[in-house]
Backbone as JSON Lines, residues from 0, in Angstrom:
{"i":0,"aa":"M","n":[54.05,-22.96,30.42],"ca":[52.7,-23.43,30.69],"c":[52.32,-23.05,32.12]}
{"i":1,"aa":"I","n":[51.12,-22.55,32.28],"ca":[50.65,-22.14,33.6],"c":[49.92,-23.3,34.23]}
{"i":2,"aa":"K","n":[50.28,-23.63,35.48],"ca":[49.6,-24.69,36.2],"c":[48.68,-24.07,37.25]}
{"i":3,"aa":"I","n":[47.47,-24.57,37.31],"ca":[46.5,-24.1,38.29],"c":[46.33,-25.21,39.32]}
{"i":4,"aa":"S","n":[46.48,-24.85,40.59],"ca":[46.42,-25.86,41.65],"c":[45.01,-26.43,41.78]}
{"i":5,"aa":"D","n":[44.94,-27.65,42.28],"ca":[43.65,-28.3,42.5],"c":[42.78,-27.51,43.47]}
{"i":6,"aa":"A","n":[43.39,-26.87,44.46],"ca":[42.64,-26.1,45.45],"c":[41.93,-24.92,44.79]}
{"i":7,"aa":"I","n":[42.61,-24.25,43.86],"ca":[42.0,-23.11,43.17],"c":[40.86,-23.59,42.28]}
{"i":8,"aa":"L","n":[41.06,-24.7,41.58],"ca":[40.0,-25.25,40.75],"c":[38.79,-25.66,41.59]}
{"i":9,"aa":"T","n":[39.03,-26.3,42.73],"ca":[37.94,-26.71,43.61],"c":[37.2,-25.49,44.15]}
{"i":10,"aa":"A","n":[37.93,-24.49,44.6],"ca":[37.31,-23.27,45.13],"c":[36.5,-22.57,44.06]}
{"i":11,"aa":"S","n":[37.01,-22.53,42.84],"ca":[36.28,-21.9,41.74],"c":[34.99,-22.65,41.45]}
{"i":12,"aa":"G","n":[35.06,-23.97,41.46],"ca":[33.86,-24.78,41.2],"c":[32.81,-24.59,42.28]}
{"i":13,"aa":"V","n":[33.23,-24.55,43.54],"ca":[32.29,-24.34,44.64],"c":[31.68,-22.95,44.54]}
{"i":14,"aa":"A","n":[32.47,-21.94,44.22],"ca":[31.95,-20.58,44.08],"c":[30.9,-20.51,42.98]}
{"i":15,"aa":"L","n":[31.12,-21.21,41.88],"ca":[30.13,-21.22,40.8],"c":[28.82,-21.87,41.24]}
{"i":16,"aa":"L","n":[28.92,-22.94,42.05],"ca":[27.71,-23.6,42.52],"c":[26.92,-22.73,43.49]}
{"i":17,"aa":"L","n":[27.6,-21.89,44.25],"ca":[26.92,-21.07,45.25],"c":[26.45,-19.73,44.72]}
{"i":18,"aa":"M","n":[26.75,-19.43,43.47],"ca":[26.31,-18.15,42.9],"c":[24.8,-18.1,42.83]}
{"i":19,"aa":"P","n":[24.21,-16.92,43.06],"ca":[22.76,-16.81,42.91],"c":[22.36,-17.04,41.46]}
{"i":20,"aa":"L","n":[21.12,-17.43,41.3],"ca":[20.6,-17.65,39.95],"c":[20.6,-16.35,39.18]}
{"i":21,"aa":"H","n":[20.95,-16.41,37.95],"ca":[20.78,-15.26,37.08],"c":[20.5,-15.76,35.68]}
{"i":22,"aa":"A","n":[19.91,-14.92,34.91],"ca":[19.63,-15.27,33.53],"c":[20.85,-14.95,32.71]}
{"i":23,"aa":"S","n":[21.28,-15.9,31.94],"ca":[22.43,-15.64,31.07],"c":[22.12,-16.22,29.71]}
{"i":24,"aa":"A","n":[22.51,-15.49,28.7],"ca":[22.33,-15.91,27.32],"c":[20.88,-16.25,27.02]}
{"i":25,"aa":"G","n":[19.95,-15.5,27.62],"ca":[18.55,-15.67,27.3],"c":[17.86,-16.85,27.96]}
{"i":26,"aa":"T","n":[18.46,-17.45,28.99],"ca":[17.85,-18.58,29.67],"c":[17.92,-18.39,31.18]}
{"i":27,"aa":"L","n":[16.81,-18.63,31.86],"ca":[16.75,-18.63,33.31],"c":[16.85,-20.09,33.73]}
{"i":28,"aa":"S","n":[17.87,-20.46,34.5],"ca":[18.07,-21.86,34.83],"c":[18.34,-22.07,36.31]}
{"i":29,"aa":"L","n":[17.85,-23.19,36.78],"ca":[18.1,-23.69,38.13],"c":[18.26,-25.2,38.05]}
{"i":30,"aa":"P","n":[19.18,-25.76,38.83],"ca":[19.34,-27.22,38.8],"c":[18.25,-27.93,39.62]}
{"i":31,"aa":"K","n":[18.06,-29.21,39.34],"ca":[17.16,-30.05,40.12],"c":[17.6,-30.01,41.58]}
{"i":32,"aa":"D","n":[16.68,-30.02,42.5],"ca":[16.92,-29.99,43.95],"c":[17.4,-28.64,44.47]}
{"i":33,"aa":"A","n":[17.44,-27.61,43.64],"ca":[17.79,-26.27,44.12],"c":[16.71,-25.81,45.09]}
{"i":34,"aa":"T","n":[17.09,-25.01,46.07],"ca":[16.12,-24.42,46.99],"c":[16.12,-22.91,46.81]}
{"i":35,"aa":"I","n":[14.92,-22.33,46.86],"ca":[14.77,-20.88,46.79],"c":[13.85,-20.45,47.93]}
{"i":36,"aa":"A","n":[14.15,-19.31,48.54],"ca":[13.33,-18.78,49.63],"c":[12.18,-17.98,49.03]}
{"i":37,"aa":"V","n":[10.96,-18.29,49.47],"ca":[9.76,-17.62,48.97],"c":[8.82,-17.31,50.11]}
{"i":38,"aa":"Q","n":[7.79,-16.53,49.8],"ca":[6.69,-16.27,50.71],"c":[5.45,-15.99,49.89]}
{"i":39,"aa":"A","n":[4.29,-16.1,50.52],"ca":[3.03,-15.84,49.82],"c":[2.91,-14.35,49.55]}
{"i":40,"aa":"V","n":[2.29,-13.98,48.44],"ca":[2.05,-12.57,48.13],"c":[1.04,-12.0,49.12]}
{"i":41,"aa":"D","n":[-0.01,-12.75,49.41],"ca":[-1.03,-12.37,50.39],"c":[-1.18,-13.52,51.39]}
{"i":42,"aa":"S","n":[-1.67,-13.21,52.57],"ca":[-1.94,-14.25,53.56],"c":[-2.97,-15.23,53.0]}
{"i":43,"aa":"L","n":[-2.8,-16.51,53.34],"ca":[-3.7,-17.56,52.86],"c":[-4.46,-18.17,54.02]}
{"i":44,"aa":"T","n":[-5.73,-18.46,53.81],"ca":[-6.55,-19.08,54.85],"c":[-7.41,-20.17,54.23]}
{"i":45,"aa":"L","n":[-7.38,-21.34,54.85],"ca":[-8.27,-22.46,54.51],"c":[-9.14,-22.68,55.74]}
{"i":46,"aa":"A","n":[-10.45,-22.57,55.6],"ca":[-11.34,-22.77,56.74],"c":[-12.72,-23.16,56.23]}
{"i":47,"aa":"G","n":[-13.57,-23.57,57.15],"ca":[-14.94,-23.89,56.78],"c":[-15.08,-25.06,55.83]}
{"i":48,"aa":"G","n":[-14.27,-26.08,56.0],"ca":[-14.36,-27.25,55.15],"c":[-13.5,-27.19,53.9]}
{"i":49,"aa":"E","n":[-12.9,-26.02,53.62],"ca":[-11.98,-25.93,52.47],"c":[-10.73,-26.75,52.78]}
{"i":50,"aa":"T","n":[-10.27,-27.5,51.81],"ca":[-9.03,-28.25,52.0],"c":[-8.02,-27.94,50.92]}
{"i":51,"aa":"R","n":[-8.38,-27.04,50.0],"ca":[-7.5,-26.75,48.87],"c":[-7.69,-25.31,48.38]}
{"i":52,"aa":"L","n":[-6.58,-24.68,48.03],"ca":[-6.59,-23.37,47.36],"c":[-5.79,-23.52,46.07]}
{"i":53,"aa":"D","n":[-6.4,-23.14,44.95],"ca":[-5.72,-23.2,43.67],"c":[-5.23,-21.82,43.26]}
{"i":54,"aa":"D","n":[-4.19,-21.81,42.48],"ca":[-3.65,-20.59,41.9],"c":[-3.25,-19.54,42.94]}
{"i":55,"aa":"I","n":[-2.53,-19.99,43.97],"ca":[-2.0,-19.05,44.95],"c":[-0.76,-18.38,44.36]}
{"i":56,"aa":"L","n":[-0.45,-17.19,44.83],"ca":[0.7,-16.44,44.32],"c":[1.8,-16.39,45.36]}
{"i":57,"aa":"L","n":[3.01,-16.68,44.91],"ca":[4.2,-16.63,45.76],"c":[5.2,-15.67,45.14]}
{"i":58,"aa":"R","n":[6.13,-15.19,45.96],"ca":[7.19,-14.3,45.46],"c":[8.5,-14.64,46.15]}
{"i":59,"aa":"P","n":[9.62,-14.31,45.51],"ca":[10.91,-14.57,46.14],"c":[11.05,-13.76,47.44]}
{"i":60,"aa":"A","n":[11.7,-14.37,48.42],"ca":[11.92,-13.7,49.7],"c":[13.31,-13.08,49.76]}
{"i":61,"aa":"G","n":[14.07,-13.18,48.66],"ca":[15.4,-12.57,48.62],"c":[16.33,-13.19,49.65]}
{"i":62,"aa":"A","n":[17.02,-12.36,50.39],"ca":[18.0,-12.82,51.37],"c":[17.36,-13.05,52.74]}
{"i":63,"aa":"A","n":[16.02,-13.11,52.81],"ca":[15.34,-13.3,54.09],"c":[15.67,-14.66,54.72]}
{"i":64,"aa":"A","n":[16.03,-15.64,53.92],"ca":[16.39,-16.96,54.43],"c":[17.45,-17.56,53.52]}
{"i":65,"aa":"E","n":[18.34,-18.33,54.11],"ca":[19.4,-18.96,53.34],"c":[18.81,-20.01,52.4]}
{"i":66,"aa":"A","n":[19.23,-19.95,51.14],"ca":[18.78,-20.91,50.14],"c":[19.94,-21.16,49.19]}
{"i":67,"aa":"S","n":[19.86,-22.21,48.4],"ca":[20.96,-22.52,47.49],"c":[20.98,-21.59,46.28]}
{"i":68,"aa":"H","n":[19.82,-21.02,45.9],"ca":[19.73,-20.16,44.72],"c":[18.72,-19.05,44.96]}
{"i":69,"aa":"E","n":[18.78,-18.03,44.12],"ca":[17.82,-16.92,44.19],"c":[17.21,-16.72,42.81]}
{"i":70,"aa":"L","n":[15.97,-16.29,42.81],"ca":[15.3,-15.88,41.58],"c":[15.48,-14.38,41.43]}
{"i":71,"aa":"P","n":[15.26,-13.84,40.24],"ca":[15.28,-12.38,40.1],"c":[14.26,-11.77,41.06]}
{"i":72,"aa":"E","n":[14.49,-10.53,41.44],"ca":[13.65,-9.85,42.43],"c":[12.19,-9.78,42.01]}
{"i":73,"aa":"Y","n":[11.95,-9.56,40.72],"ca":[10.59,-9.39,40.23],"c":[10.08,-10.68,39.62]}
{"i":74,"aa":"C","n":[9.55,-11.55,40.47],"ca":[9.01,-12.84,40.04],"c":[7.69,-13.09,40.74]}
{"i":75,"aa":"V","n":[6.82,-13.8,40.07],"ca":[5.61,-14.31,40.7],"c":[5.52,-15.79,40.32]}
{"i":76,"aa":"L","n":[5.25,-16.61,41.33],"ca":[5.12,-18.05,41.13],"c":[3.68,-18.42,41.42]}
{"i":77,"aa":"V","n":[3.12,-19.32,40.64],"ca":[1.74,-19.74,40.82],"c":[1.76,-21.2,41.26]}
{"i":78,"aa":"G","n":[0.95,-21.49,42.27],"ca":[0.91,-22.85,42.77],"c":[-0.44,-23.19,43.39]}
{"i":79,"aa":"D","n":[-0.48,-24.34,44.02],"ca":[-1.68,-24.82,44.7],"c":[-1.3,-25.2,46.12]}
{"i":80,"aa":"A","n":[-2.26,-25.06,47.04],"ca":[-2.04,-25.43,48.44],"c":[-3.18,-26.35,48.87]}
{"i":81,"aa":"R","n":[-2.83,-27.35,49.67],"ca":[-3.86,-28.23,50.21],"c":[-3.48,-28.63,51.63]}
{"i":82,"aa":"Q","n":[-4.49,-28.81,52.44],"ca":[-4.26,-29.2,53.82],"c":[-3.97,-30.69,53.89]}
{"i":83,"aa":"D","n":[-2.98,-31.04,54.69],"ca":[-2.63,-32.44,54.94],"c":[-2.3,-32.54,56.43]}
{"i":84,"aa":"G","n":[-3.31,-32.79,57.23],"ca":[-3.13,-32.85,58.68],"c":[-2.8,-31.46,59.21]}
{"i":85,"aa":"D","n":[-1.67,-31.36,59.92],"ca":[-1.27,-30.06,60.47],"c":[-0.37,-29.27,59.54]}
{"i":86,"aa":"R","n":[-0.23,-29.74,58.32],"ca":[0.66,-29.08,57.35],"c":[-0.11,-28.58,56.13]}
{"i":87,"aa":"L","n":[0.44,-27.55,55.54],"ca":[-0.08,-27.02,54.28],"c":[0.92,-27.44,53.21]}
{"i":88,"aa":"R","n":[0.48,-28.26,52.28],"ca":[1.32,-28.73,51.19],"c":[1.18,-27.77,50.02]}
{"i":89,"aa":"I","n":[2.28,-27.18,49.6],"ca":[2.26,-26.23,48.49],"c":[3.12,-26.77,47.37]}
{"i":90,"aa":"T","n":[2.57,-26.78,46.17],"ca":[3.33,-27.16,44.98],"c":[3.17,-26.04,43.95]}
{"i":91,"aa":"T","n":[4.2,-25.83,43.16],"ca":[4.15,-24.77,42.15],"c":[3.92,-25.38,40.78]}
{"i":92,"aa":"K","n":[3.43,-24.53,39.87],"ca":[3.22,-24.99,38.5],"c":[3.77,-24.03,37.46]}
{"i":93,"aa":"S","n":[3.94,-22.76,37.8],"ca":[4.49,-21.83,36.81],"c":[5.15,-20.63,37.49]}
{"i":94,"aa":"L","n":[5.93,-19.9,36.71],"ca":[6.54,-18.67,37.19],"c":[6.69,-17.69,36.04]}
{"i":95,"aa":"T","n":[6.7,-16.42,36.4],"ca":[7.01,-15.35,35.47],"c":[7.96,-14.41,36.18]}
{"i":96,"aa":"C","n":[9.09,-14.13,35.57],"ca":[10.1,-13.26,36.17],"c":[10.5,-12.18,35.19]}
{"i":97,"aa":"I","n":[10.81,-11.02,35.75],"ca":[11.36,-9.92,34.95],"c":[12.68,-9.56,35.59]}
{"i":98,"aa":"E","n":[13.74,-9.69,34.83],"ca":[15.07,-9.34,35.31],"c":[15.45,-8.01,34.69]}
{"i":99,"aa":"T","n":[15.77,-7.04,35.54],"ca":[16.09,-5.7,35.04],"c":[17.58,-5.44,35.14]}
{"i":100,"aa":"D","n":[18.04,-4.65,34.18],"ca":[19.43,-4.19,34.16],"c":[19.41,-2.78,33.59]}
{"i":101,"aa":"G","n":[19.4,-1.8,34.48],"ca":[19.28,-0.42,34.03],"c":[17.91,-0.21,33.41]}
{"i":102,"aa":"G","n":[17.87,0.27,32.19],"ca":[16.6,0.49,31.5],"c":[16.13,-0.73,30.73]}
{"i":103,"aa":"D","n":[16.91,-1.8,30.72],"ca":[16.54,-3.0,29.98],"c":[15.87,-4.01,30.9]}
{"i":104,"aa":"S","n":[14.98,-4.81,30.34],"ca":[14.35,-5.87,31.12],"c":[14.17,-7.1,30.25]}
{"i":105,"aa":"D","n":[14.36,-8.26,30.88],"ca":[14.17,-9.55,30.22],"c":[13.02,-10.26,30.91]}
{"i":106,"aa":"I","n":[12.15,-10.89,30.14],"ca":[10.98,-11.56,30.67],"c":[11.15,-13.07,30.49]}
{"i":107,"aa":"Y","n":[10.88,-13.82,31.57],"ca":[10.96,-15.27,31.55],"c":[9.65,-15.82,32.1]}
{"i":108,"aa":"S","n":[9.03,-16.73,31.38],"ca":[7.76,-17.31,31.83],"c":[7.73,-18.77,31.42]}
{"i":109,"aa":"G","n":[7.42,-19.64,32.38],"ca":[7.4,-21.06,32.07],"c":[6.89,-21.88,33.22]}
{"i":110,"aa":"T","n":[7.05,-23.19,33.13],"ca":[6.58,-24.1,34.16],"c":[7.66,-24.31,35.22]}
{"i":111,"aa":"L","n":[7.22,-24.55,36.44],"ca":[8.12,-24.78,37.57],"c":[7.49,-25.85,38.46]}
{"i":112,"aa":"S","n":[8.2,-26.94,38.64],"ca":[7.72,-28.02,39.49],"c":[8.56,-28.02,40.77]}
{"i":113,"aa":"A","n":[7.93,-27.57,41.87],"ca":[8.64,-27.48,43.15],"c":[7.64,-27.7,44.28]}
{"i":114,"aa":"A","n":[8.16,-28.09,45.44],"ca":[7.33,-28.31,46.63],"c":[7.88,-27.49,47.79]}
{"i":115,"aa":"A","n":[6.98,-27.11,48.71],"ca":[7.34,-26.26,49.84],"c":[7.89,-27.07,51.01]}
{"i":116,"aa":"Y","n":[8.92,-26.51,51.62],"ca":[9.55,-27.08,52.82],"c":[9.76,-25.95,53.82]}
{"i":117,"aa":"E","n":[9.61,-26.27,55.1],"ca":[9.97,-25.3,56.14],"c":[11.47,-25.08,56.08]}
{"i":118,"aa":"L","n":[11.93,-24.0,56.69],"ca":[13.36,-23.69,56.67],"c":[14.2,-24.76,57.36]}
{"i":119,"aa":"D","n":[13.58,-25.55,58.25],"ca":[14.31,-26.64,58.92],"c":[14.4,-27.89,58.04]}
{"i":120,"aa":"G","n":[13.81,-27.85,56.84],"ca":[13.89,-28.96,55.91],"c":[12.71,-29.91,55.96]}
{"i":121,"aa":"S","n":[11.75,-29.69,56.86],"ca":[10.59,-30.58,56.94],"c":[9.6,-30.25,55.82]}
{"i":122,"aa":"Y","n":[9.01,-31.3,55.27],"ca":[8.11,-31.17,54.12],"c":[6.79,-30.54,54.53]}
{"i":123,"aa":"G","n":[6.33,-29.57,53.78],"ca":[5.08,-28.87,54.07],"c":[5.3,-27.74,55.05]}
{"i":124,"aa":"I","n":[4.28,-26.89,55.18],"ca":[4.36,-25.71,56.03],"c":[3.49,-25.93,57.26]}
{"i":125,"aa":"M","n":[4.05,-25.7,58.44],"ca":[3.29,-25.8,59.69],"c":[2.37,-24.59,59.77]}
{"i":126,"aa":"A","n":[1.13,-24.74,59.28],"ca":[0.21,-23.61,59.24],"c":[-1.21,-24.02,59.6]}
{"i":127,"aa":"C","n":[-1.42,-25.28,59.98],"ca":[-2.78,-25.76,60.21],"c":[-3.0,-26.14,61.67]}
{"i":128,"aa":"D","n":[-4.21,-25.86,62.14],"ca":[-4.62,-26.21,63.49],"c":[-6.04,-26.74,63.39]}
{"i":129,"aa":"G","n":[-6.17,-28.04,63.37],"ca":[-7.49,-28.64,63.21],"c":[-8.02,-28.43,61.8]}
{"i":130,"aa":"E","n":[-9.17,-27.79,61.69],"ca":[-9.83,-27.56,60.4],"c":[-9.41,-26.26,59.73]}
{"i":131,"aa":"R","n":[-8.51,-25.52,60.33],"ca":[-8.15,-24.19,59.82],"c":[-6.64,-24.12,59.54]}
{"i":132,"aa":"C","n":[-6.3,-23.56,58.37],"ca":[-4.9,-23.32,58.01],"c":[-4.74,-21.82,57.73]}
{"i":133,"aa":"E","n":[-3.7,-21.24,58.29],"ca":[-3.39,-19.83,58.04],"c":[-1.9,-19.69,57.75]}
{"i":134,"aa":"L","n":[-1.6,-19.06,56.63],"ca":[-0.21,-18.8,56.25],"c":[-0.07,-17.3,56.06]}
{"i":135,"aa":"D","n":[0.69,-16.66,56.95],"ca":[0.92,-15.22,56.85],"c":[1.83,-14.91,55.67]}
{"i":136,"aa":"A","n":[1.63,-13.75,55.07],"ca":[2.43,-13.34,53.92],"c":[3.9,-13.16,54.28]}
{"i":137,"aa":"D","n":[4.22,-12.92,55.55],"ca":[5.62,-12.72,55.93],"c":[6.33,-14.03,56.31]}
{"i":138,"aa":"H","n":[5.63,-15.17,56.24],"ca":[6.23,-16.46,56.56],"c":[7.12,-16.91,55.39]}
{"i":139,"aa":"V","n":[8.41,-17.02,55.64],"ca":[9.37,-17.43,54.6],"c":[9.57,-18.94,54.67]}
{"i":140,"aa":"F","n":[9.57,-19.58,53.51],"ca":[9.82,-21.01,53.42],"c":[10.61,-21.3,52.14]}
{"i":141,"aa":"H","n":[11.02,-22.53,51.99],"ca":[11.79,-22.93,50.8],"c":[10.91,-23.67,49.81]}
{"i":142,"aa":"L","n":[11.22,-23.47,48.55],"ca":[10.71,-24.33,47.49],"c":[11.88,-25.16,47.01]}
{"i":143,"aa":"K","n":[11.68,-26.46,46.9],"ca":[12.72,-27.36,46.4],"c":[12.26,-27.87,45.04]}
{"i":144,"aa":"L","n":[13.09,-27.65,44.02],"ca":[12.73,-28.02,42.66],"c":[12.75,-29.54,42.46]}
{"i":145,"aa":"A","n":[11.69,-30.05,41.85],"ca":[11.59,-31.48,41.55],"c":[12.34,-31.82,40.27]}
{"i":146,"aa":"S","n":[12.52,-30.81,39.41],"ca":[13.27,-31.0,38.17],"c":[13.98,-29.7,37.82]}
{"i":147,"aa":"A","n":[14.95,-29.8,36.96],"ca":[15.71,-28.61,36.56],"c":[14.79,-27.61,35.87]}
{"i":148,"aa":"L","n":[15.1,-26.34,36.05],"ca":[14.34,-25.26,35.43],"c":[15.18,-24.68,34.3]}
{"i":149,"aa":"E","n":[14.61,-24.64,33.1],"ca":[15.24,-24.03,31.93],"c":[14.15,-23.24,31.21]}
{"i":150,"aa":"V","n":[14.13,-21.93,31.39],"ca":[13.11,-21.09,30.79],"c":[13.78,-20.09,29.86]}
{"i":151,"aa":"E","n":[13.38,-20.12,28.6],"ca":[13.94,-19.21,27.61],"c":[13.34,-17.82,27.77]}
{"i":152,"aa":"E","n":[14.12,-16.81,27.43],"ca":[13.65,-15.43,27.48],"c":[12.49,-15.25,26.5]}
{"i":153,"aa":"Q","n":[11.47,-14.52,26.93],"ca":[10.29,-14.26,26.12],"c":[10.48,-12.98,25.31]}
{"i":154,"aa":"D","n":[9.7,-12.86,24.26],"ca":[9.69,-11.63,23.48],"c":[9.2,-10.49,24.36]}
{"i":155,"aa":"N","n":[9.85,-9.33,24.27],"ca":[9.49,-8.18,25.09],"c":[9.27,-6.97,24.18]}
{"i":156,"aa":"P","n":[8.04,-6.78,23.68],"ca":[7.76,-5.67,22.77],"c":[8.07,-4.31,23.39]}
{"i":157,"aa":"S","n":[7.87,-4.15,24.69],"ca":[8.14,-2.85,25.31],"c":[9.62,-2.52,25.28]}
{"i":158,"aa":"A","n":[10.49,-3.54,25.27],"ca":[11.93,-3.29,25.17],"c":[12.27,-2.66,23.83]}
{"i":159,"aa":"R","n":[11.62,-3.12,22.77],"ca":[11.87,-2.53,21.45],"c":[11.37,-1.09,21.4]}
{"i":160,"aa":"I","n":[10.22,-0.83,22.0],"ca":[9.68,0.53,22.03],"c":[10.6,1.44,22.83]}
{"i":161,"aa":"N","n":[11.07,0.95,23.98],"ca":[11.98,1.75,24.8],"c":[13.29,2.04,24.08]}
{"i":162,"aa":"E","n":[13.78,1.08,23.31],"ca":[15.0,1.29,22.55],"c":[14.8,2.4,21.52]}
{"i":163,"aa":"Q","n":[13.67,2.4,20.88],"ca":[13.37,3.47,19.92],"c":[13.32,4.82,20.61]}
{"i":164,"aa":"R","n":[12.77,4.86,21.81],"ca":[12.67,6.11,22.56],"c":[14.04,6.63,23.0]}
{"i":165,"aa":"R","n":[14.97,5.71,23.24],"ca":[16.29,6.11,23.75],"c":[17.24,6.57,22.66]}
{"i":166,"aa":"Q","n":[16.84,6.47,21.44],"ca":[17.75,6.88,20.37],"c":[18.1,8.34,20.55]}
{"i":167,"aa":"A","n":[19.38,8.61,20.66],"ca":[19.87,9.95,21.0],"c":[19.56,11.0,19.94]}
{"i":168,"aa":"D","n":[19.56,10.62,18.67],"ca":[19.37,11.64,17.63],"c":[17.91,11.95,17.36]}
{"i":169,"aa":"G","n":[16.99,11.32,18.08],"ca":[15.58,11.63,17.91],"c":[14.96,10.97,16.7]}
{"i":170,"aa":"A","n":[15.66,10.09,16.04],"ca":[15.12,9.45,14.84],"c":[14.17,8.32,15.18]}
{"i":171,"aa":"G","n":[14.05,7.99,16.47],"ca":[13.15,6.91,16.85],"c":[11.71,7.25,16.55]}
{"i":172,"aa":"I","n":[10.93,6.23,16.23],"ca":[9.52,6.42,15.87],"c":[8.76,7.06,17.03]}
{"i":173,"aa":"A","n":[9.04,6.6,18.24],"ca":[8.29,7.09,19.4],"c":[8.9,8.35,20.01]}
{"i":174,"aa":"N","n":[10.01,8.83,19.45],"ca":[10.69,9.97,20.05],"c":[11.2,10.92,18.97]}
{"i":175,"aa":"P","n":[10.33,11.49,18.17],"ca":[10.81,12.38,17.12],"c":[11.31,13.7,17.72]}
{"i":176,"aa":"I","n":[12.17,14.36,16.98],"ca":[12.65,15.68,17.41],"c":[11.48,16.65,17.29]}
{"i":177,"aa":"P","n":[11.19,17.4,18.35],"ca":[10.05,18.32,18.26],"c":[10.32,19.42,17.25]}
{"i":178,"aa":"A","n":[9.26,19.85,16.6],"ca":[9.37,20.92,15.61],"c":[9.71,22.23,16.33]}
{"i":179,"aa":"E","n":[10.43,23.11,15.63],"ca":[10.76,24.41,16.23],"c":[9.5,25.27,16.21]}
{"i":180,"aa":"R","n":[9.14,25.75,17.38],"ca":[7.97,26.6,17.52],"c":[8.35,27.78,18.41]}
{"i":181,"aa":"P","n":[7.71,28.91,18.21],"ca":[8.0,30.06,19.06],"c":[7.53,29.8,20.48]}
{"i":182,"aa":"D","n":[8.22,30.4,21.42],"ca":[7.86,30.31,22.83],"c":[6.57,31.1,23.04]}
{"i":183,"aa":"P","n":[5.53,30.5,23.61],"ca":[4.26,31.2,23.8],"c":[4.39,32.45,24.69]}
{"i":184,"aa":"D","n":[5.37,32.47,25.58],"ca":[5.55,33.64,26.45],"c":[6.11,34.82,25.7]}
{"i":185,"aa":"D","n":[6.74,34.62,24.53],"ca":[7.31,35.7,23.76],"c":[6.26,36.36,22.85]}
{"i":186,"aa":"M","n":[5.09,35.87,22.81],"ca":[4.06,36.41,21.91],"c":[3.32,37.56,22.56]}
């Protein structure tokens, strides 16, 4: 019988917790309280009496800031922003991610409940000065999940089309073997 030491089991468990997020078995998952580094797709400005922006777009910041988990590189998150004193409060409501592996891609789309925190852990983003809030697109911050994320893989019709095209023998519907024709230069 093989005995595995407690230290190896503990180290293995910690390594599993620190692994970046990935989709496995058709599900994109993150635990409650996970943090992910994100930034706005475009710079955001609240001014002239505006106190709220709906449907803002965010994207993963990758390794730009330390976080407990990562989303696939190709993700867009949709949320809302509102001014609260000198802070911009951002909450998310949905995400769509495409995870690629060579020529294959998996699509995940669902709801995401998370709130924005500065990298120092303070709630909200320091982006407001009086009546004006500005958030540059290069400003990296954390989103902390309010609940666990479990998003099933979506149907991907283009993956089926691409599979047909990749068929080596040319029997695919979208990739038939071309008919033999004389070379126009030989005529």
